[in-house]
N, CA, C and O atoms as a GROMACS GRO file, in nm:
protein
  440
    1UNK      N    1   3.187  -3.399   6.231
    1UNK     CA    2   3.222  -3.432   6.094
    1UNK      C    3   3.236  -3.301   6.017
    1UNK      O    4   3.156  -3.209   6.032
    2UNK      N    5   3.337  -3.295   5.935
    2UNK     CA    6   3.363  -3.174   5.857
    2UNK      C    7   3.277  -3.174   5.731
    2UNK      O    8   3.264  -3.275   5.662
    3UNK      N    9   3.218  -3.060   5.704
    3UNK     CA   10   3.136  -3.041   5.584
    3UNK      C   11   3.225  -3.042   5.460
    3UNK      O   12   3.328  -2.975   5.458
    4UNK      N   13   3.186  -3.115   5.359
    4UNK     CA   14   3.255  -3.114   5.230
    4UNK      C   15   3.164  -3.044   5.130
    4UNK      O   16   3.046  -3.076   5.119
    5UNK      N   17   3.221  -2.949   5.057
    5UNK     CA   18   3.141  -2.874   4.962
    5UNK      C   19   3.075  -2.967   4.861
    5UNK      O   20   3.132  -3.067   4.819
    6UNK      N   21   2.953  -2.931   4.824
    6UNK     CA   22   2.874  -3.008   4.728
    6UNK      C   23   2.859  -2.928   4.599
    6UNK      O   24   2.898  -2.812   4.592
    7UNK      N   25   2.804  -2.993   4.499
    7UNK     CA   26   2.782  -2.926   4.371
    7UNK      C   27   2.701  -2.798   4.388
    7UNK      O   28   2.728  -2.697   4.322
    8UNK      N   29   2.603  -2.801   4.477
    8UNK     CA   30   2.520  -2.683   4.504
    8UNK      C   31   2.608  -2.564   4.546
    8UNK      O   32   2.584  -2.450   4.506
    9UNK      N   33   2.707  -2.592   4.628
    9UNK     CA   34   2.796  -2.486   4.675
    9UNK      C   35   2.879  -2.428   4.560
    9UNK      O   36   2.895  -2.307   4.548
   10UNK      N   37   2.931  -2.517   4.476
   10UNK     CA   38   3.011  -2.470   4.361
   10UNK      C   39   2.926  -2.386   4.268
   10UNK      O   40   2.972  -2.285   4.214
   11UNK      N   41   2.801  -2.427   4.248
   11UNK     CA   42   2.712  -2.350   4.161
   11UNK      C   43   2.678  -2.215   4.223
   11UNK      O   44   2.664  -2.116   4.152
   12UNK      N   45   2.663  -2.211   4.356
   12UNK     CA   46   2.636  -2.083   4.422
   12UNK      C   47   2.754  -1.987   4.406
   12UNK      O   48   2.735  -1.866   4.389
   13UNK      N   49   2.875  -2.040   4.412
   13UNK     CA   50   2.996  -1.957   4.405
   13UNK      C   51   3.043  -1.933   4.262
   13UNK      O   52   3.134  -1.854   4.238
   14UNK      N   53   2.980  -2.001   4.168
   14UNK     CA   54   3.019  -1.991   4.028
   14UNK      C   55   3.014  -1.847   3.978
   14UNK      O   56   2.913  -1.778   3.995
   15UNK      N   57   3.121  -1.803   3.919
   15UNK     CA   58   3.125  -1.670   3.861
   15UNK      C   59   3.186  -1.565   3.952
   15UNK      O   60   3.238  -1.464   3.903
   16UNK      N   61   3.181  -1.586   4.083
   16UNK     CA   62   3.239  -1.486   4.172
   16UNK      C   63   3.370  -1.532   4.234
   16UNK      O   64   3.449  -1.450   4.281
   17UNK      N   65   3.395  -1.663   4.233
   17UNK     CA   66   3.522  -1.717   4.279
   17UNK      C   67   3.572  -1.818   4.177
   17UNK      O   68   3.494  -1.893   4.120
   18UNK      N   69   3.701  -1.820   4.156
   18UNK     CA   70   3.760  -1.921   4.069
   18UNK      C   71   3.771  -2.051   4.149
   18UNK      O   72   3.764  -2.048   4.272
   19UNK      N   73   3.789  -2.163   4.082
   19UNK     CA   74   3.811  -2.288   4.156
   19UNK      C   75   3.930  -2.279   4.252
   19UNK      O   76   3.927  -2.337   4.360
   20UNK      N   77   4.034  -2.208   4.214
   20UNK     CA   78   4.150  -2.190   4.302
   20UNK      C   79   4.112  -2.110   4.427
   20UNK      O   80   4.155  -2.142   4.537
   21UNK      N   81   4.030  -2.006   4.408
   21UNK     CA   82   3.986  -1.926   4.522
   21UNK      C   83   3.895  -2.006   4.615
   21UNK      O   84   3.899  -1.990   4.737
   22UNK      N   85   3.812  -2.093   4.556
   22UNK     CA   86   3.726  -2.178   4.638
   22UNK      C   87   3.812  -2.270   4.724
   22UNK      O   88   3.788  -2.284   4.843
   23UNK      N   89   3.912  -2.332   4.662
   23UNK     CA   90   4.002  -2.421   4.735
   23UNK      C   91   4.074  -2.345   4.846
   23UNK      O   92   4.085  -2.394   4.958
   24UNK      N   93   4.124  -2.226   4.815
   24UNK     CA   94   4.194  -2.145   4.916
   24UNK      C   95   4.100  -2.107   5.031
   24UNK      O   96   4.140  -2.112   5.148
   25UNK      N   97   3.978  -2.070   5.000
   25UNK     CA   98   3.882  -2.026   5.103
   25UNK      C   99   3.838  -2.141   5.194
   25UNK      O  100   3.829  -2.125   5.315
   26UNK      N  101   3.811  -2.256   5.134
   26UNK     CA  102   3.750  -2.366   5.210
   26UNK      C  103   3.848  -2.478   5.244
   26UNK      O  104   3.810  -2.574   5.312
   27UNK      N  105   3.971  -2.468   5.199
   27UNK     CA  106   4.074  -2.564   5.238
   27UNK      C  107   4.035  -2.708   5.211
   27UNK      O  108   3.997  -2.743   5.099
   28UNK      N  109   4.046  -2.793   5.314
   28UNK     CA  110   4.019  -2.935   5.295
   28UNK      C  111   3.870  -2.968   5.288
   28UNK      O  112   3.833  -3.085   5.281
   29UNK      N  113   3.785  -2.867   5.289
   29UNK     CA  114   3.641  -2.889   5.264
   29UNK      C  115   3.613  -2.895   5.115
   29UNK      O  116   3.503  -2.932   5.073
   30UNK      N  117   3.711  -2.858   5.034
   30UNK     CA  118   3.695  -2.854   4.888
   30UNK      C  119   3.802  -2.941   4.822
   30UNK      O  120   3.913  -2.953   4.875
   31UNK      N  121   3.769  -3.001   4.708
   31UNK     CA  122   3.869  -3.081   4.638
   31UNK      C  123   3.964  -2.992   4.556
   31UNK      O  124   3.957  -2.870   4.563
   32UNK      N  125   4.049  -3.055   4.482
   32UNK     CA  126   4.143  -2.985   4.393
   32UNK      C  127   4.065  -2.898   4.294
   32UNK      O  128   3.956  -2.936   4.251
   33UNK      N  129   4.119  -2.782   4.256
   33UNK     CA  130   4.050  -2.694   4.162
   33UNK      C  131   4.008  -2.763   4.031
   33UNK      O  132   3.904  -2.730   3.974
   34UNK      N  133   4.088  -2.856   3.983
   34UNK     CA  134   4.053  -2.927   3.859
   34UNK      C  135   3.923  -3.006   3.879
   34UNK      O  136   3.840  -3.012   3.788
   35UNK      N  137   3.906  -3.064   3.996
   35UNK     CA  138   3.783  -3.138   4.026
   35UNK      C  139   3.663  -3.043   4.029
   35UNK      O  140   3.555  -3.076   3.981
   36UNK      N  141   3.683  -2.925   4.086
   36UNK     CA  142   3.575  -2.825   4.089
   36UNK      C  143   3.536  -2.786   3.946
   36UNK      O  144   3.418  -2.776   3.915
   37UNK      N  145   3.635  -2.764   3.860
   37UNK     CA  146   3.606  -2.730   3.720
   37UNK      C  147   3.526  -2.840   3.653
   37UNK      O  148   3.431  -2.812   3.580
   38UNK      N  149   3.564  -2.965   3.677
   38UNK     CA  150   3.492  -3.077   3.616
   38UNK      C  151   3.348  -3.084   3.665
   38UNK      O  152   3.256  -3.113   3.588
   39UNK      N  153   3.328  -3.058   3.793
   39UNK     CA  154   3.191  -3.060   3.847
   39UNK      C  155   3.108  -2.948   3.786
   39UNK      O  156   2.991  -2.969   3.752
   40UNK      N  157   3.166  -2.831   3.771
   40UNK     CA  158   3.094  -2.720   3.708
   40UNK      C  159   3.064  -2.750   3.562
   40UNK      O  160   2.958  -2.714   3.511
   41UNK      N  161   3.157  -2.817   3.495
   41UNK     CA  162   3.138  -2.850   3.353
   41UNK      C  163   3.018  -2.943   3.334
   41UNK      O  164   2.953  -2.938   3.230
   42UNK      N  165   2.990  -3.027   3.433
   42UNK     CA  166   2.873  -3.115   3.425
   42UNK      C  167   2.744  -3.036   3.409
   42UNK      O  168   2.646  -3.084   3.352
   43UNK      N  169   2.744  -2.914   3.460
   43UNK     CA  170   2.626  -2.828   3.454
   43UNK      C  171   2.636  -2.723   3.343
   43UNK      O  172   2.558  -2.628   3.338
   44UNK      N  173   2.734  -2.741   3.255
   44UNK     CA  174   2.750  -2.648   3.143
   44UNK      C  175   2.806  -2.513   3.184
   44UNK      O  176   2.782  -2.412   3.117
   45UNK      N  177   2.881  -2.511   3.294
   45UNK     CA  178   2.940  -2.385   3.342
   45UNK      C  179   3.088  -2.382   3.311
   45UNK      O  180   3.159  -2.481   3.329
   46UNK      N  181   3.134  -2.268   3.266
   46UNK     CA  182   3.278  -2.245   3.255
   46UNK      C  183   3.309  -2.113   3.322
   46UNK      O  184   3.221  -2.027   3.334
   47UNK      N  185   3.431  -2.096   3.365
   47UNK     CA  186   3.464  -1.981   3.449
   47UNK      C  187   3.449  -1.847   3.376
   47UNK      O  188   3.411  -1.748   3.439
   48UNK      N  189   3.478  -1.842   3.248
   48UNK     CA  190   3.468  -1.716   3.175
   48UNK      C  191   3.324  -1.670   3.166
   48UNK      O  192   3.293  -1.554   3.194
   49UNK      N  193   3.236  -1.759   3.128
   49UNK     CA  194   3.095  -1.723   3.114
   49UNK      C  195   3.037  -1.685   3.251
   49UNK      O  196   2.959  -1.590   3.261
   50UNK      N  197   3.075  -1.757   3.354
   50UNK     CA  198   3.026  -1.727   3.488
   50UNK      C  199   3.069  -1.590   3.535
   50UNK      O  200   2.991  -1.516   3.594
   51UNK      N  201   3.194  -1.557   3.509
   51UNK     CA  202   3.245  -1.426   3.549
   51UNK      C  203   3.170  -1.316   3.475
   51UNK      O  204   3.136  -1.213   3.534
   52UNK      N  205   3.143  -1.336   3.347
   52UNK     CA  206   3.069  -1.236   3.270
   52UNK      C  207   2.926  -1.222   3.323
   52UNK      O  208   2.874  -1.111   3.330
   53UNK      N  209   2.863  -1.333   3.360
   53UNK     CA  210   2.728  -1.326   3.416
   53UNK      C  211   2.728  -1.253   3.549
   53UNK      O  212   2.637  -1.174   3.577
   54UNK      N  213   2.828  -1.278   3.632
   54UNK     CA  214   2.838  -1.209   3.761
   54UNK      C  215   2.855  -1.059   3.740
   54UNK      O  216   2.794  -0.979   3.811
   55UNK      N  217   2.936  -1.023   3.644
   55UNK     CA  218   2.957  -0.881   3.614
   55UNK      C  219   2.826  -0.818   3.564
   55UNK      O  220   2.791  -0.707   3.604
   56UNK      N  221   2.755  -0.889   3.478
   56UNK     CA  222   2.629  -0.837   3.425
   56UNK      C  223   2.528  -0.818   3.537
   56UNK      O  224   2.456  -0.718   3.539
   57UNK      N  225   2.520  -0.913   3.631
   57UNK     CA  226   2.427  -0.899   3.744
   57UNK      C  227   2.466  -0.782   3.833
   57UNK      O  228   2.380  -0.706   3.878
   58UNK      N  229   2.595  -0.767   3.857
   58UNK     CA  230   2.641  -0.656   3.939
   58UNK      C  231   2.613  -0.523   3.869
   58UNK      O  232   2.574  -0.426   3.933
   59UNK      N  233   2.634  -0.520   3.739
   59UNK     CA  234   2.610  -0.399   3.661
   59UNK      C  235   2.462  -0.359   3.667
   59UNK      O  236   2.430  -0.241   3.676
   60UNK      N  237   2.373  -0.458   3.660
   60UNK     CA  238   2.230  -0.430   3.668
   60UNK      C  239   2.191  -0.370   3.803
   60UNK      O  240   2.094  -0.296   3.812
   61UNK      N  241   2.267  -0.402   3.907
   61UNK     CA  242   2.238  -0.351   4.041
   61UNK      C  243   2.285  -0.207   4.060
   61UNK      O  244   2.247  -0.141   4.156
   62UNK      N  245   2.368  -0.160   3.968
   62UNK     CA  246   2.421  -0.024   3.981
   62UNK      C  247   2.318   0.080   3.938
   62UNK      O  248   2.240   0.056   3.846
   63UNK      N  249   2.318   0.194   4.003
   63UNK     CA  250   2.229   0.302   3.958
   63UNK      C  251   2.281   0.356   3.824
   63UNK      O  252   2.402   0.362   3.801
   64UNK      N  253   2.190   0.394   3.739
   64UNK     CA  254   2.234   0.449   3.611
   64UNK      C  255   2.266   0.597   3.631
   64UNK      O  256   2.178   0.680   3.651
   65UNK      N  257   2.393   0.626   3.625
   65UNK     CA  258   2.441   0.763   3.642
   65UNK      C  259   2.535   0.794   3.526
   65UNK      O  260   2.646   0.742   3.519
   66UNK      N  261   2.488   0.878   3.439
   66UNK     CA  262   2.567   0.908   3.320
   66UNK      C  263   2.679   1.007   3.346
   66UNK      O  264   2.770   1.022   3.264
   67UNK      N  265   2.674   1.075   3.459
   67UNK     CA  266   2.775   1.176   3.488
   67UNK      C  267   2.896   1.120   3.562
   67UNK      O  268   2.982   1.196   3.606
   68UNK      N  269   2.905   0.987   3.576
   68UNK     CA  270   3.020   0.927   3.642
   68UNK      C  271   3.132   0.903   3.541
   68UNK      O  272   3.108   0.874   3.424
   69UNK      N  273   3.254   0.916   3.589
   69UNK     CA  274   3.368   0.886   3.503
   69UNK      C  275   3.381   0.735   3.486
   69UNK      O  276   3.318   0.658   3.558
   70UNK      N  277   3.462   0.696   3.391
   70UNK     CA  278   3.485   0.553   3.368
   70UNK      C  279   3.542   0.487   3.494
   70UNK      O  280   3.500   0.377   3.530
   71UNK      N  281   3.635   0.554   3.560
   71UNK     CA  282   3.696   0.500   3.682
   71UNK      C  283   3.593   0.483   3.793
   71UNK      O  284   3.595   0.384   3.866
   72UNK      N  285   3.503   0.581   3.805
   72UNK     CA  286   3.398   0.572   3.908
   72UNK      C  287   3.305   0.454   3.880
   72UNK      O  288   3.265   0.383   3.972
   73UNK      N  289   3.270   0.435   3.753
   73UNK     CA  290   3.184   0.322   3.715
   73UNK      C  291   3.253   0.189   3.744
   73UNK      O  292   3.190   0.096   3.793
   74UNK      N  293   3.382   0.181   3.712
   74UNK     CA  294   3.458   0.058   3.739
   74UNK      C  295   3.463   0.032   3.889
   74UNK      O  296   3.447  -0.083   3.932
   75UNK      N  297   3.486   0.135   3.968
   75UNK     CA  298   3.491   0.119   4.114
   75UNK      C  299   3.356   0.073   4.170
   75UNK      O  300   3.351  -0.013   4.258
   76UNK      N  301   3.247   0.130   4.118
   76UNK     CA  302   3.114   0.087   4.161
   76UNK      C  303   3.090  -0.058   4.126
   76UNK      O  304   3.033  -0.134   4.205
   77UNK      N  305   3.133  -0.098   4.007
   77UNK     CA  306   3.117  -0.236   3.963
   77UNK      C  307   3.198  -0.331   4.051
   77UNK      O  308   3.150  -0.438   4.087
   78UNK      N  309   3.321  -0.291   4.084
   78UNK     CA  310   3.404  -0.374   4.171
   78UNK      C  311   3.340  -0.389   4.309
   78UNK      O  312   3.342  -0.497   4.367
   79UNK      N  313   3.284  -0.281   4.360
   79UNK     CA  314   3.218  -0.286   4.490
   79UNK      C  315   3.097  -0.379   4.486
   79UNK      O  316   3.075  -0.457   4.578
   80UNK      N  317   3.019  -0.372   4.378
   80UNK     CA  318   2.901  -0.458   4.365
   80UNK      C  319   2.943  -0.605   4.356
   80UNK      O  320   2.879  -0.692   4.416
   81UNK      N  321   3.050  -0.633   4.282
   81UNK     CA  322   3.100  -0.770   4.273
   81UNK      C  323   3.150  -0.820   4.408
   81UNK      O  324   3.128  -0.935   4.444
   82UNK      N  325   3.218  -0.733   4.482
   82UNK     CA  326   3.268  -0.772   4.614
   82UNK      C  327   3.152  -0.802   4.709
   82UNK      O  328   3.159  -0.898   4.786
   83UNK      N  329   3.047  -0.721   4.704
   83UNK     CA  330   2.929  -0.746   4.788
   83UNK      C  331   2.865  -0.880   4.752
   83UNK      O  332   2.825  -0.956   4.840
   84UNK      N  333   2.855  -0.907   4.622
   84UNK     CA  334   2.797  -1.033   4.577
   84UNK      C  335   2.883  -1.151   4.626
   84UNK      O  336   2.830  -1.252   4.672
   85UNK      N  337   3.014  -1.136   4.615
   85UNK     CA  338   3.107  -1.240   4.660
   85UNK      C  339   3.091  -1.266   4.809
   85UNK      O  340   3.083  -1.382   4.851
   86UNK      N  341   3.086  -1.161   4.889
   86UNK     CA  342   3.072  -1.175   5.034
   86UNK      C  343   2.939  -1.240   5.072
   86UNK      O  344   2.934  -1.324   5.162
   87UNK      N  345   2.834  -1.204   5.004
   87UNK     CA  346   2.702  -1.263   5.030
   87UNK      C  347   2.702  -1.412   5.002
   87UNK      O  348   2.652  -1.491   5.082
   88UNK      N  349   2.760  -1.451   4.889
   88UNK     CA  350   2.762  -1.593   4.852
   88UNK      C  351   2.856  -1.673   4.941
   88UNK      O  352   2.827  -1.788   4.974
   89UNK      N  353   2.969  -1.615   4.980
   89UNK     CA  354   3.059  -1.684   5.072
   89UNK      C  355   2.990  -1.707   5.206
   89UNK      O  356   3.003  -1.814   5.264
   90UNK      N  357   2.918  -1.608   5.254
   90UNK     CA  358   2.846  -1.622   5.380
   90UNK      C  359   2.742  -1.733   5.370
   90UNK      O  360   2.726  -1.811   5.464
   91UNK      N  361   2.672  -1.741   5.258
   91UNK     CA  362   2.572  -1.845   5.236
   91UNK      C  363   2.635  -1.984   5.249
   91UNK      O  364   2.582  -2.070   5.319
   92UNK      N  365   2.747  -2.006   5.181
   92UNK     CA  366   2.811  -2.138   5.183
   92UNK      C  367   2.872  -2.166   5.320
   92UNK      O  368   2.861  -2.278   5.371
   93UNK      N  369   2.938  -2.067   5.381
   93UNK     CA  370   2.995  -2.089   5.514
   93UNK      C  371   2.885  -2.118   5.616
   93UNK      O  372   2.903  -2.204   5.702
   94UNK      N  373   2.773  -2.048   5.609
   94UNK     CA  374   2.661  -2.074   5.701
   94UNK      C  375   2.609  -2.217   5.684
   94UNK      O  376   2.578  -2.284   5.783
   95UNK      N  377   2.601  -2.263   5.560
   95UNK     CA  378   2.557  -2.399   5.532
   95UNK      C  379   2.654  -2.499   5.594
   95UNK      O  380   2.612  -2.596   5.656
   96UNK      N  381   2.784  -2.474   5.578
   96UNK     CA  382   2.886  -2.563   5.632
   96UNK      C  383   2.881  -2.566   5.785
   96UNK      O  384   2.886  -2.672   5.847
   97UNK      N  385   2.871  -2.448   5.845
   97UNK     CA  386   2.868  -2.441   5.992
   97UNK      C  387   2.743  -2.506   6.050
   97UNK      O  388   2.750  -2.570   6.154
   98UNK      N  389   2.629  -2.489   5.983
   98UNK     CA  390   2.506  -2.551   6.030
   98UNK      C  391   2.517  -2.703   6.024
   98UNK      O  392   2.474  -2.772   6.117
   99UNK      N  393   2.574  -2.755   5.917
   99UNK     CA  394   2.594  -2.900   5.905
   99UNK      C  395   2.683  -2.951   6.017
   99UNK      O  396   2.652  -3.050   6.083
  100UNK      N  397   2.795  -2.883   6.037
  100UNK     CA  398   2.890  -2.927   6.139
  100UNK      C  399   2.830  -2.916   6.279
  100UNK      O  400   2.859  -3.000   6.364
  101UNK      N  401   2.748  -2.816   6.304
  101UNK     CA  402   2.683  -2.801   6.435
  101UNK      C  403   2.584  -2.915   6.458
  101UNK      O  404   2.577  -2.970   6.567
  102UNK      N  405   2.506  -2.950   6.356
  102UNK     CA  406   2.411  -3.062   6.368
  102UNK      C  407   2.484  -3.192   6.397
  102UNK      O  408   2.439  -3.272   6.478
  103UNK      N  409   2.597  -3.211   6.331
  103UNK     CA  410   2.674  -3.333   6.352
  103UNK      C  411   2.728  -3.340   6.496
  103UNK      O  412   2.724  -3.445   6.558
  104UNK      N  413   2.775  -3.228   6.547
  104UNK     CA  414   2.828  -3.224   6.684
  104UNK      C  415   2.718  -3.249   6.786
  104UNK      O  416   2.740  -3.319   6.885
  105UNK      N  417   2.601  -3.192   6.763
  105UNK     CA  418   2.487  -3.214   6.853
  105UNK      C  419   2.448  -3.361   6.852
  105UNK      O  420   2.421  -3.419   6.957
  106UNK      N  421   2.446  -3.421   6.734
  106UNK     CA  422   2.412  -3.562   6.721
  106UNK      C  423   2.512  -3.651   6.792
  106UNK      O  424   2.473  -3.751   6.854
  107UNK      N  425   2.639  -3.618   6.786
  107UNK     CA  426   2.742  -3.696   6.852
  107UNK      C  427   2.732  -3.683   7.003
  107UNK      O  428   2.766  -3.776   7.076
  108UNK      N  429   2.687  -3.568   7.051
  108UNK     CA  430   2.676  -3.545   7.195
  108UNK      C  431   2.566  -3.632   7.257
  108UNK      O  432   2.572  -3.665   7.375
  109UNK      N  433   2.466  -3.668   7.177
  109UNK     CA  434   2.354  -3.748   7.227
  109UNK      C  435   2.380  -3.898   7.219
  109UNK      O  436   2.300  -3.978   7.269
  110UNK      N  437   2.489  -3.937   7.160
  110UNK     CA  438   2.519  -4.081   7.145
  110UNK      C  439   2.594  -4.133   7.264
  110UNK      O  440   2.628  -4.251   7.269
   0.00000   0.00000   0.00000
């Protein structure tokens, strides 16, 4: 059985991926982007605020270096956001794969 993304997954990915990116990444495991937006809205989440929160979290993870140029700071911030995105994608993909593996094992015993 194929894993279908749940609200927990959308909340985990909130702020680092847009609903369109979620749909592109997970294909038929995810509904239409409009449906993802509606599910996030149930929890008081909107994409702009989420993106700003993700940036703020990434910024907090950066070392404070006053001698960096603006471009260097932007590049560090982009790298931190990319790391956060990869970590969260791995979390959701691992959840999906574990579910699908359990389902396959269960079917093998029937």
